N, C-alpha and C positions, 0 to 999 in steps of 0.2 A: 333522296332527290324524288321529292316529290312529285314534281314537273317533269314528265317525260321527254319535254322539248327542250331543256340543258341538256341532255345526253351527249348530243353530238361536242358542247362544249366542254364538260366533263370529261368526256371520252378521251379528245382531243390531248387534255390537259395532264391525263394520267399514262397516256401514252407516250407523249414526249416525256415525261419523266421516267417511265419505265424502260423506254430507249435506248436514254441516256446514260442511265443506273447501266444497264445489260453490256451499253458499248466502252463506259466506263471499267468496269468490272472484265470484260473481255480483253482489252487493253494488256490491261494489270496480266493476266493471268497469261496472255499469249508471250508477255515478258520474258516470263520463268521458264515457259515451252521452247524457247528460243532454243536452236538447233537441232530441233524435232525435226523429222521428215515430215513432210505436207501431205493430206489425201488430194487426186487433181482435186482441180477448180475450189481452193480453201474459200478464196471472195465469194462466188456464189453463193457456196454453202453459209458463208457467216453472214452474207446475206438475205438468205434466206428465213434463215435463224434470226435475223432482227427484224423481220416480218413478220413474223409469229409474235412477237414480243412484242411489237408494236400493235397486232388487231387484236392477245388478249389484255393491254391494257387501253383499248375503245371500249371492252367489253366491262372493265372492271369496275365501272358504276352502277351496271345491270347488277353483277351479284353482288355491291353492297348494298344494294338496296334491297334487293330479294333475302339476303342475307339479315338484314337491319344492320347493318356493322358501324358504328358511329364514325364518321370523317375524321381524323388527327393529322388529315396533311397539312395543317397550317398549323402555325404558332398561335395558337392563344388560349388562355388555361379554362376555357369551356369547354375545351375540349376532353377533359376528365375530366365530367360531371356523372359519366356512367361507368365511374371507376376506374382506377389506375388499370386494373389489369383486362379488364373488358374494351379498353381505348386501345394499350399496345400491345396485346397477343396479335390481332391481325396486321398488324404493321409489321413485326418480328417473321408471321408467317410467310408476308408478301417479300418481305426482304430474304429471306432464308431459300425462297423457291429460285430465288434469281441464282444462288449461293450452288443449288441444286443443278439447274437448269442449265448454267457454267459448265459443269461437268460433263454432259453427252456433247455441248456443243463442241470442246474441247477434243473429245472424241472423233466428233465428225468432220474436225477440220487438219490432226495428227495424227499419225501411225502413233499413238503411245498407247502403254496398258492403262487400266483403270486406275487402279494406284495413282501410277504419276498424273493422271488428268484431276485426279483427287487435290495431290498436290498442288501443283498449277492452279485450282480450281482458289483453293481457301488462300494459299498464299495471295494469289492476286485479289482475292476479295479483302483482305486483310490490308493490304499493298491499296486499295482504292480508298476503304476507310481510314484511314492512317492521311492520304491527301484531302478526302473529306473533310476529315477532323482538322486537319492546321487549316484547309479552306474558312471552317464554321469559325475559327479560334481568331483568325485575322477578320472578317466582319464584325464580330465581337468588337475586337480593339479599334478597328474605322468606328464604329458606331456609339463604341468609346469616348474618340476625337472627333465627334461630331462631323462624321465627313459626311455629306450630302450624298441623298443619292443609296444609302446603305440598309435593304430592307434585310431579315434573318431569311436566310430559306431562300431567297429568291435573287440572286446575286450569281446567273449562269456565268460571267465571265473571269468572277471570282473565283469559282469552282474548275471552270476550264485551265484556269495559270496555275492553284495549285496542284492541280491532276499533272500536268504536262512537266512542271517543276520539280513535283516528288517522283514523280516515273524518273523521269531524268538521273536525278540525282541519285536514284536506288539504283537504275541498270549500272551508271559510271562508278558505283561505290563496291557493289558487289554481286547485284543479277548478274551480269558480263561477266564475272570472273568465275561464273558458276558452270564447274565441266558439263558438258550435255551429256556426255556418257553415263553422269550418275544418275539420270532416270531412265537408262535401260535395263528393262529388267526387276524397274521396284516392285516389290512387293511385300511391301511394311504395313501390318494393319495399324501401325497407332495414328497411319491418315486417315482413318475412321473416325477416332477421339479427336482431332485438328476440326473435322466440321463441326461436332460438339460445341469444341471448343470455342471456333467463329460465330457459331449461330449466337452463343448466349455471352460470353465473354465481350466479343465484339460488336457486334449489332445489338446483342440485347442495351449493352450500355450506351451505346451509340443513340439508341433512338430514349433513353430514359434524359439520356443528357439533350436532347432538341426538345422534346415536347415535355419536358417534368422539370429539369432544373433551369435550365435557359428561362422559365417566364415565373421561378418561382423563388431565384436563389440573387445572392448579390455578383457583380460582374468579377472580380476576384475568386472566390468560390469555383464559380464556375470555369476559368480559367486553371485554376487546379485540378480540377476533373478532365478536363479538357487535356492535359499534361501528362495527367494519368491515363488517357484514349491511350495517348499517342504510345505512352510506354510500354500498352499491351498490346496494340500494333506491333512494336518494333519487339518487342519479346513474342511474338506468335510466329513473327518471321525469322527471325533468326533461331528458335525452335522447329520452324519445317526444314530451312535450309541447313540445320543440325542432323536432322534424319536423313536428309539425301545426302551432306557428307559422308554420314557413316556409314550408309549404305555402300559407298564409292570405296570407300576405305576397305569395307571388309571384301568388298569383290577383289581392288587392288591384290590384296592380303592372300587370298584365295589362287588368285593368277599366279601370285609370289611364289606360292607354298605347289602351284603343275609346275610350275617352272624350274623351280629347285629338285624335285620329282622328274622334269624333264632329263635335266642338267645327271642328275643318277643314271639314269636310264643309260644315256650315252656316255656316261664314265663305261658303266657295265660290257657297252658293245665296243668302246673303245679294248676293253682290257682282252675283250674275247679275240680280240681281232691280232692284240701283239700275241695273245699264248696262240692262236695258227699259224703266226707265222712263228714263233717258235720252234714250235712241231715242225713245221715244213721244213728249218733251218736245221735241224736237230736230225731229222731224216736226212735232208743233202748231206751233210756232215759225215755218218756214216756211210753212204753209198763213194764219195769221196774219198773217204779212208781205205773202202775194201778196193778201190783201182787203184790208189797209189802202193798198194803192197806189191803189184806187180809179181805178184806167183803164179799171176793165173791170166789167160787171154780174155783183153777186158770184151765184153757180153755187150753187143749192140742196142740189145735191147734195153739193159743198164742204163748206156748215152743217150738213149731217147725219153727213157724215165727223167734221168738229169734235167733234160733239156725241158723237158716239159714242166716241172717243177720253179724251172727258173723263169720260166715264159709267163708264168702267174703272176711274178712281178715286175718282170718287163715292161709289160702289155698298158703301159700309163692308159688311161681314159683322157682319149683328146675328142673334145667339144666344140673348143674356142672360147669357153670360160675356164676362168680358171679355179671359180668358185666352187663351180660344176664339176668340174677334172675331180677336184680333191674330194667332193661327195659321192661320185663315181667309186672312185679309186678302191674308197675304205667300203661302200659298199658292195662291190665288186670282189674283195676280200673276204666279206666278212660272209657273201652269197656261198663263194668258191668252198670256203670252211665249212658251209651245212651243207653242201652237196645241192644249193638248189640253184637253177640259169639265168643268170640275169644277163637279157637282149636292152643294148639301148643303140636305137638311133638318134640324138641328139643335135639340133642346131642350136649350142651354148650362147654361140656370137650373137642370139636372138634376145638374148634374157641380158643382155651387159646393161641396161637401165634399171637393172634388180638390184638390192644392197646385195652383200656376200652375206651378209645376216640374215636374210629373209629367203635367199635362194637354201642355204644351207637349212635351214627349218621347213622350207616347204618340200625340196625335193628328201630333207633327213625324214623328216614325218612320216610322207608318201611312204618309202622304199624298205622303213622298218615295221609299217603299217602290211605293207606284201610279206615280209621275210615274213615276220611271227606270223598270216596266215597259212603259207607253203609248205615252213618248213618241218611240221607236222603231220603231213599227207603223206598216207602210204606209196599211192601209185605216183614213183619217181618221177612217171613225163608229163604228171601237172606240177612239180617243183619249181616252176618257173616263175617271173617276173619279166615286163616288159615295159620300157620307156621310151616315151616318143614324142620328143617336143622338136615342132616346127614354125614353122613363121607363115602365113598367111596372111594378101588381103589387109596391112596393117596391122593385126593380132597376132599373138606367139600362142599357140595349144600346146597344153600339155595332155599326157592323156597314159597313164598308168595305169595297165592290170595286172590281175593276177588269179589265180585259181584258189577258191576256199572248201572246205568242207561244209556242208550246209544242214550238216547232224550236229556237228562241232561247236557251229558259229550260230545261232539264231539273231541275225541279224535283221533290223528292225531301222525303219526310218520315221525321223518327225523333224516336220520343220523344214524334208530335203535335207535333212542330217541323221548319218548314223546311228545309233545306238543302240548297246550291246550289256549285258550283263558279266559281273564281273568275273573272272576268267576267261573272257571269251577270245579266241585266238585272232577277231578281229577286233578286238579294241581301240577303237576309232574317237575314241571320247575328248580330251582335250586336242588330241593332235589334230582330228580332223576341224576341231573350231579353229584352231592356231591357224590351218590350211587356208578356209573362210578368208579369214578376217586379213590376211596376208594378202591374199588374191585380190579382196573388196579393196584394200587400201590400195594399190592401182588400177582401180577403177575397172577391175575386171570379173567374171562370175568365179563360181565353184561348182561341181556339181559328185553327185557321188550313185553310184546305182549298181545292182546285185541281181543277178538274173536266177539264184540259187545253184552256181557252179562258177561265177567269175565275178570280183569285184574290181570296179571299174571307177578311177577319178580322173576328171574332165577338166580341165582348165581354162577361160580362154584371158588373155590378157592384152591388152592396147598398148601399141608400143607406145 
């Protein structure tokens, strides 16, 4: 740009091209990020980022002039007079910047991890390049057919149609079927390698096709190379989706293993309940036999003891919800066998909208963790658990509170969730995550707190 008066026109051209490319890449990346929670005002954030890209495009001619970079933005053989590497490297750098800028742009618009943003950016850029390549191929075929008005690289309408069609087909075929939970907790370092693959395997190859092959080889050869480029894009997209699927399957396997471990723990607890019942029945049988001998007067204290033992099993918990009654009856027996006081004030009818399995998991985990925390307390007065379930103003509140020994339970919190070391009496690992997940599934919130003497679980669930 020897004449600075050309700067506004050149700047507008670069800014328009840069903005269109960024929008195409962002749309494709957002397709892969579907189902992820967005940050406040995502459209405003996207508009601001797009404006920054447009401004950078307006300044591009200035940097090109100052750095004396050859302009290879148009299709002509003379663009390579400086040498292939010197001519294409600036374009490769510029296009790679779009890929890198897409990553923080996604982080600004979605509540996702950096690894998930890298996946969406690289997969989105691959999809955009696939659509662009198909558009270029269609343009070459139209030129070969002598269709008037077709100029290589200058048909925005053809690119728009190609992108819209390719994005729609890709979404219907596989993007829409990707479980959005697969991106949660994405921590795969292989995503970094995909950045390099996209930069050199897709972007670099595409630039060579545009600025070298198209102007120097016959059309059949160019079409074959274009087909090869399409296959590369498809391969990269499939490889990235496989990385996410493998991560998701790994998470599901871990969850299944934790569930099996939880079921084993529940089985052990049920065995303990049966053993406690057998012990009580054995004691009652001996007391009844003693009374049945009739060789001595019946001691009133013995009769009261028998009545007390029977009351343990006759006093079925009744809250108005059969599933909750079953859980609390089982846990009451367990608490009684371990000399733990369980106080329950529950409006079970308020929880009728919840599935029995969810109720069992929610209250079973909460009470099991509480029992595990208090059963080793030396102070018998602190071996107590309280459970309160109430209906208030269209929501159901659940409060579980128990004492714990701070010297034996080094309870810490991370992201609002309690964490503990192995062997911690307050082992709220998988159980607390499961509880929060269940509550959030019903649109509620769960909170955990510890003040040094008592541990509390509070849940608010809309009816």
